[in-house]
KEKE-3310 file (N, C-alpha, C; in steps of 0.2 Angstrom, whole numbers, plus 5000, padded with zeros to 4 digits):
npx = (5004:5004:5009:4998:5001:4996:4999:5012:5020:5017:5019:5024:5015:5004:5001:4996:4985:4977:4976:4970:4958:4952:4951:4944:4932:4927:4920:4912:4904:4896:4890:4881:4873:4866:4874:4883:4894:4909:4922:4936:4948:4962:4973:4989:5000:5017:5028:5041:5058:5068:5063:5061:5053:5044:5042:5034:5023:5018:5015:5005:4996:4992:4986:4976:4969:4965:4956:4946:4943:4937:4926:4919:4913:4904:4896:4890:4885:4888:4900:4906:4896:4889:4879:4882:4895:4897:4894:4902:4910:4919:4935:4946:4961:4975:4991:4996:5003:5005:5004:5018:5027:5030:5022:5014:5025:5030:5020:5019:5031:5029:5019:5015:5025:5029:5018:5012:4999:4984:4971:4955:4942:4927:4915:4898:4888:4871:4858:4865:4870:4873:4866:4868:4875:4891:4899:4893:4894:4908:4911:4905:4910:4922:4935:4935:4940:4954:4964:4972:4990:4992:4995:4986:4978:4967:4952:4940:4925:4918:4903:4902:4895:4897:4904:4910:4920:4928:4932:4940:4950:4956:4961:4971:4981:4993:5000:5002:5010:5021:5023:5019:5019:5016:5014:5010:4995:4980:4969:4953:4940:4952:4955:4953:4959:4954:4944:4948:4949:4940:4942:4950:4945:4952:4962:4956:4960:4950:4957:4955:4947:4957:4959:4968:4979:4972)
npy = (4994:5011:5026:5039:5055:5065:5062:5063:5072:5070:5063:5047:5041:5050:5048:5034:5037:5044:5036:5024:5029:5033:5022:5014:5021:5018:5005:5009:5019:5010:5001:5010:5011:4999:4987:4973:4970:4962:4953:4948:4934:4928:4914:4906:4893:4889:4899:4899:4898:4907:4917:4935:4945:4956:4948:4937:4944:4949:4937:4933:4944:4942:4930:4933:4941:4933:4925:4935:4938:4926:4925:4936:4933:4924:4932:4941:4938:4944:4954:4964:4972:4987:4990:4984:4989:4997:4990:4980:4968:4976:4975:4978:4975:4970:4966:4956:4950:4938:4946:4951:4945:4932:4919:4921:4923:4911:4903:4910:4907:4895:4895:4895:4906:4913:4918:4928:4934:4939:4950:4959:4971:4969:4973:4967:4968:4971:4960:4952:4936:4926:4914:4913:4920:4929:4922:4910:4905:4904:4895:4884:4882:4886:4878:4877:4889:4887:4880:4864:4864:4878:4893:4897:4893:4894:4903:4914:4921:4933:4940:4957:4965:4975:4991:4996:5005:5004:4991:4991:5000:4993:4983:4989:4990:4984:4992:5003:4998:4995:4982:4981:4987:5002:4998:4985:4985:4980:4985:4981:4982:4983:4995:4991:4978:4967:4963:4959:4946:4930:4920:4904:4887:4879:4864:4848:4837:4848:4857:4852:4862:4869:4871:4883:4886:4895)
npz = (5000:4995:5002:5004:4996:5004:5017:5019:5026:5038:5055:5060:5070:5068:5055:5056:5064:5055:5045:5050:5055:5043:5035:5043:5041:5028:5031:5041:5035:5026:5034:5041:5029:5029:5028:5032:5046:5049:5058:5051:5049:5043:5042:5039:5031:5036:5028:5025:5031:5027:5020:5017:5027:5020:5009:5013:5018:5006:4999:5008:5006:4992:4992:5000:4991:4981:4988:4991:4978:4973:4982:4978:4967:4970:4978:4969:4953:4941:4943:4937:4932:4930:4939:4951:4955:4965:4976:4980:4992:5006:5012:5026:5030:5040:5044:5057:5074:5088:5104:5114:5128:5140:5140:5129:5120:5119:5113:5101:5095:5092:5082:5063:5053:5064:5070:5063:5054:5045:5049:5050:5048:5039:5027:5021:5007:5007:4999:4990:4982:4991:5002:5015:5030:5031:5041:5043:5030:5027:5037:5032:5019:5020:5017:5004:5000:5003:4995:4991:4994:4994:5001:5012:5027:5034:5036:5045:5049:5060:5066:5069:5083:5091:5093:5077:5073:5085:5085:5072:5076:5086:5078:5071:5080:5079:5071:5078:5088:5082:5077:5064:5048:5037:5025:5026:5026:5019:5007:5000:4989:4975:4963:4950:4947:4954:4947:4935:4929:4930:4945:4943:4946:4959:4960:4965:4978:4990:5002:5019:5032:5043:5060:5068:5082:5096)
capx = (5000:5008:5006:4995:5005:4993:5001:5019:5023:5015:5023:5021:5009:4999:4999:4993:4979:4973:4974:4965:4951:4950:4950:4938:4926:4925:4916:4907:4898:4892:4885:4875:4868:4863:4878:4884:4900:4912:4929:4939:4955:4966:4979:4993:5005:5023:5030:5048:5062:5073:5060:5061:5046:5040:5040:5029:5018:5016:5011:4998:4991:4991:4982:4969:4966:4962:4950:4942:4940:4932:4920:4916:4909:4899:4890:4887:4886:4892:4902:4908:4891:4889:4874:4885:4902:4898:4891:4907:4912:4925:4939:4951:4965:4982:4995:4997:5006:5003:5008:5024:5026:5033:5018:5012:5029:5031:5015:5021:5036:5026:5015:5018:5027:5029:5011:5010:4993:4980:4965:4952:4935:4924:4907:4896:4883:4864:4855:4869:4868:4875:4861:4870:4879:4897:4902:4890:4897:4914:4911:4902:4913:4929:4940:4936:4945:4961:4966:4978:4996:4991:4997:4981:4976:4960:4949:4934:4922:4913:4899:4903:4889:4899:4907:4914:4926:4932:4936:4944:4955:4959:4965:4977:4986:5000:5004:5003:5014:5027:5023:5017:5022:5010:5013:5006:4988:4978:4961:4950:4943:4957:4951:4950:4963:4951:4938:4951:4947:4936:4946:4949:4944:4958:4962:4954:4955:4950:4960:4951:4948:4961:4959:4974:4978:4969)
capy = (5000:5017:5031:5045:5061:5070:5060:5062:5076:5070:5059:5040:5041:5054:5044:5029:5039:5046:5029:5020:5032:5034:5016:5011:5024:5014:5001:5012:5021:5005:4999:5014:5010:4993:4982:4969:4970:4955:4953:4942:4932:4923:4911:4903:4889:4892:4902:4898:4901:4911:4922:4941:4948:4958:4943:4934:4948:4949:4931:4934:4948:4939:4925:4936:4944:4927:4923:4940:4938:4920:4927:4942:4930:4920:4938:4944:4934:4948:4959:4969:4976:4994:4990:4981:4991:5000:4984:4975:4969:4979:4972:4982:4970:4972:4960:4956:4944:4938:4950:4949:4941:4925:4914:4923:4923:4905:4901:4914:4903:4888:4896:4897:4912:4917:4920:4932:4933:4945:4951:4966:4972:4969:4974:4963:4971:4967:4958:4947:4929:4922:4912:4912:4926:4926:4918:4904:4903:4902:4889:4878:4882:4889:4874:4879:4895:4885:4874:4861:4867:4885:4896:4899:4887:4893:4909:4913:4927:4934:4946:4963:4967:4981:4997:4994:5009:5001:4984:4993:5003:4988:4979:4992:4991:4981:4997:5007:4995:4993:4975:4980:4993:5004:4994:4978:4985:4978:4987:4978:4980:4987:4999:4986:4972:4961:4961:4958:4939:4926:4914:4897:4883:4875:4857:4844:4839:4853:4856:4853:4867:4867:4875:4886:4888:4902)
capz = (5000:4995:5007:5001:4997:5009:5023:5018:5030:5045:5060:5059:5073:5064:5049:5058:5066:5050:5041:5055:5055:5036:5033:5046:5039:5023:5034:5045:5031:5023:5040:5041:5024:5030:5026:5038:5047:5052:5059:5046:5052:5038:5044:5034:5032:5037:5021:5024:5036:5025:5016:5020:5029:5015:5004:5017:5018:4999:4998:5011:5002:4986:4995:5003:4986:4978:4992:4990:4971:4973:4986:4975:4962:4974:4980:4963:4947:4936:4948:4933:4930:4934:4945:4958:4956:4971:4981:4981:4998:5007:5017:5028:5033:5043:5047:5065:5077:5095:5108:5117:5135:5141:5138:5122:5115:5118:5109:5095:5092:5089:5076:5058:5052:5070:5072:5058:5050:5043:5051:5050:5047:5032:5026:5016:5006:5006:4992:4986:4980:4997:5005:5022:5032:5029:5045:5041:5023:5028:5041:5028:5013:5020:5014:4996:4999:5005:4991:4993:4991:4993:5007:5016:5031:5036:5037:5048:5051:5067:5066:5074:5086:5095:5088:5071:5075:5091:5082:5067:5080:5089:5074:5069:5086:5076:5068:5084:5093:5079:5075:5057:5044:5034:5018:5028:5026:5012:5006:4995:4982:4972:4959:4945:4947:4956:4941:4928:4927:4935:4947:4941:4952:4961:4959:4970:4984:4994:5009:5025:5037:5049:5065:5071:5089:5097)
cpx = (5004:5004:5004:5000:5003:4996:5009:5023:5022:5020:5020:5015:5003:4996:4994:4986:4975:4970:4969:4958:4948:4947:4944:4931:4923:4920:4911:4901:4893:4888:4880:4871:4866:4867:4880:4891:4903:4919:4932:4946:4957:4972:4982:4998:5011:5026:5037:5052:5066:5069:5060:5053:5042:5038:5034:5023:5014:5013:5004:4993:4988:4985:4975:4965:4962:4956:4944:4938:4935:4926:4915:4911:4904:4893:4887:4889:4890:4894:4905:4902:4891:4884:4876:4892:4902:4895:4896:4908:4918:4928:4945:4956:4972:4985:4996:5001:5004:5007:5014:5022:5028:5029:5016:5018:5031:5026:5017:5026:5034:5022:5019:5020:5028:5023:5008:5004:4989:4973:4961:4945:4933:4917:4904:4890:4876:4862:4859:4867:4869:4869:4862:4874:4886:4900:4900:4893:4903:4915:4909:4907:4920:4935:4940:4940:4952:4962:4973:4984:4997:4994:4992:4978:4969:4958:4942:4932:4918:4910:4901:4897:4890:4900:4911:4921:4931:4936:4941:4950:4959:4964:4971:4982:4993:5004:5006:5009:5021:5028:5021:5019:5015:5009:5010:4999:4986:4970:4959:4942:4948:4953:4948:4954:4958:4945:4942:4950:4944:4942:4945:4948:4950:4957:4960:4960:4955:4954:4956:4952:4952:4961:4966:4973:4976:4974)
cpy = (5006:5022:5037:5051:5066:5068:5061:5066:5075:5064:5053:5039:5045:5051:5038:5031:5040:5041:5025:5022:5032:5027:5013:5014:5021:5009:5004:5015:5016:5003:5003:5014:5003:4987:4978:4968:4964:4957:4947:4940:4926:4921:4906:4898:4893:4894:4902:4902:4906:4917:4929:4943:4951:4954:4939:4938:4949:4943:4931:4938:4946:4933:4927:4939:4939:4925:4928:4939:4931:4922:4932:4938:4925:4926:4940:4939:4937:4955:4965:4974:4982:4995:4988:4984:4994:4996:4979:4975:4973:4976:4978:4977:4973:4967:4961:4949:4944:4943:4948:4947:4934:4920:4915:4921:4915:4901:4903:4909:4897:4889:4897:4904:4917:4920:4925:4930:4939:4945:4959:4965:4972:4970:4971:4967:4967:4965:4954:4940:4924:4920:4913:4919:4924:4922:4911:4901:4900:4895:4883:4877:4884:4885:4875:4885:4893:4879:4871:4863:4874:4887:4897:4892:4887:4901:4908:4920:4928:4940:4951:4965:4972:4986:4994:4998:5007:4995:4986:4996:4998:4983:4982:4993:4988:4987:5002:5005:4993:4986:4975:4987:4995:5001:4986:4979:4984:4981:4984:4980:4985:4990:4995:4979:4966:4959:4960:4950:4936:4921:4908:4892:4879:4868:4854:4839:4845:4852:4856:4858:4866:4872:4877:4887:4895:4906)
cpz = (5000:4999:5002:5002:5002:5016:5024:5023:5037:5049:5058:5063:5071:5059:5051:5060:5061:5045:5044:5054:5047:5033:5036:5044:5033:5025:5037:5040:5028:5028:5040:5035:5024:5028:5033:5039:5051:5053:5055:5048:5046:5041:5039:5036:5033:5029:5020:5029:5034:5019:5020:5022:5024:5010:5007:5017:5011:4997:5001:5008:4996:4987:4996:4997:4981:4981:4990:4983:4970:4977:4982:4969:4964:4976:4975:4957:4942:4939:4944:4931:4934:4940:4951:4959:4963:4977:4982:4989:4999:5013:5018:5032:5035:5045:5054:5067:5084:5099:5111:5124:5135:5138:5130:5117:5114:5113:5102:5091:5089:5083:5069:5057:5058:5073:5067:5054:5048:5046:5050:5049:5040:5032:5020:5014:5006:4999:4987:4985:4987:5001:5013:5024:5031:5034:5044:5035:5023:5033:5038:5022:5014:5017:5007:4995:5000:5001:4992:4989:4991:5001:5013:5020:5033:5037:5040:5049:5057:5066:5071:5076:5091:5090:5083:5072:5079:5089:5077:5071:5082:5084:5071:5075:5084:5074:5073:5089:5089:5077:5067:5055:5039:5027:5020:5028:5019:5012:5000:4995:4980:4967:4953:4944:4950:4951:4935:4925:4933:4938:4944:4947:4953:4960:4965:4972:4987:5000:5014:5029:5042:5054:5069:5078:5090:5099)
residu = (UNK:UNK:UNK:UNK:UNK:UNK:UNK:UNK:UNK:UNK:UNK:UNK:UNK:UNK:UNK:UNK:UNK:UNK:UNK:UNK:UNK:UNK:UNK:UNK:UNK:UNK:UNK:UNK:UNK:UNK:UNK:UNK:UNK:UNK:UNK:UNK:UNK:UNK:UNK:UNK:UNK:UNK:UNK:UNK:UNK:UNK:UNK:UNK:UNK:UNK:UNK:UNK:UNK:UNK:UNK:UNK:UNK:UNK:UNK:UNK:UNK:UNK:UNK:UNK:UNK:UNK:UNK:UNK:UNK:UNK:UNK:UNK:UNK:UNK:UNK:UNK:UNK:UNK:UNK:UNK:UNK:UNK:UNK:UNK:UNK:UNK:UNK:UNK:UNK:UNK:UNK:UNK:UNK:UNK:UNK:UNK:UNK:UNK:UNK:UNK:UNK:UNK:UNK:UNK:UNK:UNK:UNK:UNK:UNK:UNK:UNK:UNK:UNK:UNK:UNK:UNK:UNK:UNK:UNK:UNK:UNK:UNK:UNK:UNK:UNK:UNK:UNK:UNK:UNK:UNK:UNK:UNK:UNK:UNK:UNK:UNK:UNK:UNK:UNK:UNK:UNK:UNK:UNK:UNK:UNK:UNK:UNK:UNK:UNK:UNK:UNK:UNK:UNK:UNK:UNK:UNK:UNK:UNK:UNK:UNK:UNK:UNK:UNK:UNK:UNK:UNK:UNK:UNK:UNK:UNK:UNK:UNK:UNK:UNK:UNK:UNK:UNK:UNK:UNK:UNK:UNK:UNK:UNK:UNK:UNK:UNK:UNK:UNK:UNK:UNK:UNK:UNK:UNK:UNK:UNK:UNK:UNK:UNK:UNK:UNK:UNK:UNK:UNK:UNK:UNK:UNK:UNK:UNK:UNK:UNK:UNK:UNK:UNK:UNK)
# end
C-alpha cells in the first residue's frame, strides 16, 4: 500500500491515526447504509524460514486477494456490472502477530510464520447471492478457499455486534505498537485488478479446514 502524498509530512503516529480512521470509515459508512460488518481472520501455512518479511506479507496479500475474488463471484454473478460496482464487499486487513510476553511469546514461536496473520473488518452488501451470512458461509465452505498446496490454512468471520470503529482501531494496534508497517495494510477491492479475470477453480481435493491455535 503506497502512502498518500497527503500524509507524507505527518509523523508516523499521525499517519497511523489518519489511516486507521479513514479506512475504518469505509466500513462504518456502509454499515450505516445497511451492510453487515464482520471481523475476518486469515491464517497461513509456514511460508519459509529464509523468506524476507516483505515477501511473506506479499504472499499473504496475494492469497487474500484470491479469496476476495472468489467470494466476489459468489456474492454477485456479474460483479463487473455497473449496477453492483459500488456493492462489492469491502475488506480492511492488516498484518498482526501475537503480543509479547513470556507465555504469548512461547505460543508465537510455535506458530507458522511466528504467528503472523491477517485480520480486519469487512462489510458485506445486502442483496447478494449468498444465502448464508459470511460467518456461516465460511464455516460451511471455508475449505474451498484454502486449496491444497496453497498458503492459506483457514479463514473465519465473526459478526461485529459492538462498535465497528472500536474493532477497527483495535485491529490497527499492530501498527501503533510497531509490529506492522504501513505497507502491511491491504484494502479491497482494488480499483480494477480484482475484476480483471474470474478465478479458476483450484484442483481437488480441497484442503480440509484446519483450526489454528487460538
